[in-house]
N, C-alpha and C positions, 0 to 999 in steps of 0.2 A: 778928336770927336768923343763926346760923351754918349753914353748908352744907357738904356734902362732894361731891365730883364723883365719880359712877360711872363705869364704865369705857366707858360709851356717851356720855359727856360731859355727862349730865344732872346738874343740882345738885339734891340732895336735901337738906331740912333736917335737922340732925342731932337736933333735939328734935321728938318727935311727942306727940299727945295720944291718950292710951288711953281706950277706952270700956268696958273689960271691968267687970263688974258695975254698970254704970249702968243703971237700969231704962229700958225703952223710954219710958215717961212723961215721964222727965226728960232723956233723951238728947239729943232735939232741942234743947233749951234750952242744955245744957252745951256741945253742939258750936258751936251759933251763937255762944255766948260765947266759947269757944276761938278760932273763926276771928276774931272781932272784934278780938281782943288780938294776933293775928298767926300763930297756928298755921296751918301749910299741910299739915302731915302728920297725918292721923287713923289711928291703929292701931285696926282692927276686924277681926271675923271673924263668920262667919255663926253660929257656935256662940253667940256671945254674945246673940243674939236681938233686936238693937237696930239691924239695918243699914237698916231702912226709916227709923227716926228719923234715922240718919246722913244717908242720902239726901237726906230732907227738909230738913235743914238746909243741906247742901251746895247743894240747888237754890234755897232761899230766899237763901243768901249770893251766889249768881250772880246771882240777880233784884235783889237790893238792891244790886249793885256791890260787895261786900265783898271779892270775889276777884277779882284782874285777873291 
């Protein structure tokens, strides 16, 4: 994964996974899969209507130690 360094010194992944137009029913699985293969930046917005599924996937990833 390639990163860029922000002005505050934080490294941010250049490539992110977008969840626009992914239904809430499929979003959690898709985000879990994205995290499993290495994505660490998830592009989401409240207007997408799937933020709960994104949060559930992040929570499960922390629980299963996929994110360190």
